[in-house]
C-alpha positions in Angstrom: 0.0 0.0 0.0 1.2 3.5 -0.8 0.6 5.9 2.1 -0.8 9.4 1.5 -0.4 12.5 3.6 -3.1 14.9 2.7 -2.5 18.6 3.5 -5.5 20.9 3.6 -6.0 24.5 4.7 -7.7 27.6 3.3 -6.2 30.0 0.8 -3.2 31.8 2.4 -2.8 29.6 5.4 0.7 28.6 4.3 0.3 25.2 2.6 3.0 25.7 0.0 5.4 27.1 2.6 4.7 24.0 4.7 5.2 21.8 1.6 8.6 23.4 1.0 9.6 22.9 4.6 8.6 19.2 4.4 10.7 18.8 1.3 13.7 20.4 3.0 13.3 18.3 6.1 12.8 15.0 4.2 15.2 15.7 1.3 16.7 12.2 1.8 13.4 10.4 1.4 11.8 9.3 -1.8 8.5 11.1 -1.9 6.0 12.1 -4.5 4.4 15.6 -4.2 1.0 16.3 -5.8 0.1 20.0 -5.8 -3.5 20.9 -6.4 -4.1 24.6 -7.5 -7.6 25.9 -7.6 -6.6 28.7 -9.9 -6.1 28.2 -13.6 -2.6 29.8 -13.2 -0.4 27.1 -11.7 1.5 29.4 -9.3 2.0 26.8 -6.6 3.5 24.4 -9.3 6.1 27.1 -10.1 6.9 27.6 -6.4 7.8 23.9 -5.9 9.4 23.4 -9.3 12.7 23.0 -7.4 11.5 19.7 -6.0 12.5 18.1 -9.4 10.7 15.3 -11.2 8.8 14.1 -8.1 6.2 16.9 -8.4 2.8 16.3 -10.1 0.5 19.3 -10.6 -3.3 19.4 -11.0 -4.5 23.0 -11.6 -7.8 24.7 -12.5 -10.0 23.4 -9.7 -10.2 21.2 -6.6 -9.2 17.5 -6.9 -12.4 16.8 -4.9 -14.7 18.3 -7.4 -16.4 16.6 -10.4 -14.4 18.5 -13.0 -11.0 17.5 -11.7 -11.5 14.1 -10.1 -10.8 12.2 -13.3 -7.4 14.0 -13.7 -6.6 13.3 -10.1 -7.4 9.6 -10.3 -5.4 9.4 -13.5 -2.4 10.9 -11.8 -2.7 8.5 -8.8 -2.8 5.5 -11.2 0.3 6.8 -12.9 2.0 7.3 -9.6 1.2 3.7 -8.5 2.6 2.4 -11.8 5.7 4.5 -11.4 6.3 2.9 -8.0 6.9 -0.4 -9.6 9.9 1.0 -11.6 11.0 3.7 -9.2 10.2 2.8 -5.5 9.2 5.6 -3.2 7.9 5.9 0.3 4.6 7.7 -0.1 2.7 10.7 -1.6 2.2 14.1 0.0 -0.8 15.9 -1.5 -1.4 19.6 -1.1 -5.1 20.1 -1.7 -6.5 23.4 -3.0 -7.6 25.9 -0.3 -11.3 25.4 -1.1 -11.2 21.6 -0.9 -13.6 19.5 1.1 -11.6 16.4 1.7 -14.4 14.2 3.1 -14.9 12.4 -0.1 -11.3 11.0 -0.3 -12.0 7.5 1.0 -15.0 6.9 -1.3 -13.1 8.4 -4.2 -10.3 5.8 -3.8 -12.8 3.0 -3.4 -14.9 3.9 -6.4 -11.8 4.2 -8.5 -10.6 0.8 -7.2 -7.5 2.4 -5.8 -8.1 1.6 -2.2 -6.1 -1.5 -2.6 -3.1 0.6 -3.7 -3.3 3.7 -1.6 -4.1 4.3 2.1 -4.9 7.7 3.7 -2.3 7.7 6.5 -2.6 11.3 7.7 -4.8 14.3 7.1 -3.4 17.7 8.1 -5.4 20.9 8.4 -3.4 24.1 8.3 -5.0 27.1 10.0 -4.3 30.8 10.0 -5.5 32.3 13.3 -6.1 35.7 11.6 -8.8 34.4 9.3 -10.0 31.1 10.9 -13.0 32.4 12.9 -14.4 34.5 10.0 -14.0 31.6 7.6 -15.7 29.2 9.9 -18.8 31.4 9.9 -19.0 31.8 6.1 -17.5 28.7 4.4 -18.6 25.2 5.3 -15.5 23.6 3.7 -13.3 25.0 6.5 -15.2 23.0 9.1 -15.0 20.0 6.8 -11.2 20.3 6.6 -10.9 20.3 10.4 -13.4 17.5 10.8 -11.4 15.3 8.4 -8.0 16.0 10.0 -6.1 14.1 12.7 -3.5 17.0 13.0 -4.1 20.7 12.9 -1.1 23.0 12.4 -1.8 26.5 13.7 0.5 28.6 11.4 1.7 32.2 11.5 1.7 32.3 15.3 4.3 35.1 15.3 1.7 37.4 13.8 -1.0 36.9 16.5 -1.6 37.4 20.2 -2.0 34.6 22.7 -5.7 35.2 23.0 -6.2 34.6 19.3 -4.2 31.5 19.4 -6.0 30.1 22.4 -9.4 30.9 20.8 -8.3 29.1 17.6 -7.3 26.0 19.6 -10.7 26.0 21.4 -12.6 26.2 18.1 -10.6 23.3 16.7 -11.3 21.2 19.8 -15.0 22.0 19.6 -15.2 20.9 15.9 -12.9 17.8 16.4 -12.2 16.8 20.0 -9.7 14.1 19.0 -7.7 16.5 16.9 -4.0 17.0 17.8 -3.1 20.7 17.4 0.4 22.2 17.3 1.6 25.8 16.8 4.3 27.0 14.4 5.5 29.8 12.2 6.5 29.6 8.5 5.4 26.0 8.4 8.4 24.9 10.5 7.0 21.9 12.4 8.1 18.3 12.6 5.4 15.6 12.3 5.3 12.1 11.0 4.0 12.1 7.5 2.6 8.6 7.4 1.6 7.9 11.0 -1.6 6.0 9.9 -3.7 8.1 12.4 -6.1 9.5 9.7 -9.8 9.2 10.4 -11.4 6.4 8.4 -15.1 7.3 9.2 -15.3 10.5 7.2 -17.7 10.5 4.2 -18.7 13.2 1.8 -19.7 14.0 -1.8 -17.8 15.3 -4.8 -18.3 19.1 -5.2 -19.8 20.6 -8.3 -17.6 22.2 -10.8 -19.0 25.6 -9.9 -19.0 26.7 -6.3 -21.1 29.8 -5.8 -18.9 30.8 -2.8 -15.9 31.5 -5.1 -14.9 33.1 -8.4 -11.5 32.9 -9.9 -9.6 35.0 -12.5 -6.2 34.8 -14.1 -4.7 38.1 -15.1 -1.8 38.2 -17.6 -0.3 41.7 -17.7 1.6 42.5 -20.9 3.6 45.3 -19.3 5.5 46.2 -16.2 3.3 47.1 -13.3 3.6 49.6 -10.4 3.9 47.5 -7.2 2.1 50.1 -5.1 -0.8 50.1 -7.6 -1.0 46.3 -7.3 -1.0 46.5 -3.5 -3.7 49.3 -3.2 -5.9 47.7 -5.9 -6.0 44.4 -4.0 -6.4 46.0 -0.6 -9.4 47.9 -1.9 -11.3 44.7 -2.4 -11.1 44.1 1.4 -13.0 41.0 2.6 -14.2 40.2 -1.0 -10.7 39.1 -1.8 -9.7 35.6 -0.6 -6.4 35.3 -2.3 -4.2 36.8 -5.0 -0.8 35.5 -5.9 1.5 35.3 -8.8 4.6 36.5 -10.7 4.7 40.1 -12.0 7.2 42.4 -13.7 8.0 45.5 -11.7 10.8 47.9 -12.8 12.0 45.3 -15.3 12.5 42.7 -12.6 10.4 39.6 -11.6 8.7 39.6 -8.2 6.3 37.2 -6.5 3.3 38.8 -4.8 0.9 37.2 -2.3 -2.2 38.7 -0.8 -4.1 36.7 1.8 -6.1 37.5 5.0 -5.6 41.2 4.4 -1.8 41.0 4.2 0.2 41.9 1.2 3.7 40.5 0.6 6.2 40.6 -2.2 9.7 39.3 -2.8 12.1 39.2 -5.7 11.8 36.2 -8.0 14.9 36.3 -10.2 14.7 32.6 -11.0 11.3 32.8 -12.6 11.2 32.6 -16.4 7.5 32.1 -17.2 4.8 34.6 -18.2 3.5 37.4 -15.9 0.4 36.1 -14.2 -1.7 36.9 -11.2 -4.2 34.4 -9.9 -7.1 35.9 -8.0 -9.9 34.3 -6.0 -12.8 36.4 -4.7 -16.2 35.9 -3.1 -18.7 34.6 -5.6 -21.2 37.3 -5.1 -18.5 40.0 -5.7 -17.1 38.5 -8.9 -18.3 41.2 -11.4 -17.2 44.1 -9.2 -13.8 42.5 -8.6 -13.3 41.8 -12.2 -14.1 45.4 -13.2 -11.9 46.8 -10.5 -8.8 44.6 -11.4 -9.2 44.9 -15.2 -6.5 47.6 -15.0 -4.0 44.6 -14.9 -5.0 43.9 -18.6 -6.0 40.3 -17.8 -8.5 37.9 -19.2 -11.2 35.9 -17.4 -10.0 32.5 -16.2 
């Protein structure tokens, strides 16, 4: 059996940072990484491209929705066949931020892959700055916590003790058996394949269109002003769930990331792809957000 460690967590909670930390910590182990990007622009795939040939990417929707499940199952079948020729220890899956992972066991069974793969661990990554608000508005956040056997409370350096304690209490109320640990920048040690994952979780595949979300991919054809990018995204306030991508600023590549009201940017001299900005907003704010951000000369995803 091939063990799977499934990592969930809402947009901006730090899943890709955690994945990179896992890769660094377990560089001597033979692992396969499957990265699932909800946006059409495969930004996360570019961020983990340094992992080498052991990275598989599924972009353009959640692996737990009807429109992406076939591609996901195909990738798993390919991985299981690959193991026969190139042995490896297990698979680490980074699910998209909007994923509801409750269907994973049924999905494997229906695809007749439950005799090849075993869900060994489900990890829910949590940002204390947005967790309470997301619980009140998005049911998939609760489902991620219910499905997990480990919760990683990330970005603890950015929040006071009261916020961290409140987050821990909320996690226990949703899932009393959940183990919870605190960390910053995804720097936490845990056993990837401890076989402590819950086996009693059931769910249904999501539809291809989730009314809670709308996604866009902007492809700027000229250099942008970084301050204009920052203020334009900030103006969307709570309507903006996530924006990330690679942009040209002053003839140099930068990576930008906006989540939970926080904007970050850093140089990306190694990037050699097209300029792209992936944006996910509230479903009922899609038209206003598109009009507001059209200054980036993008096209609808």
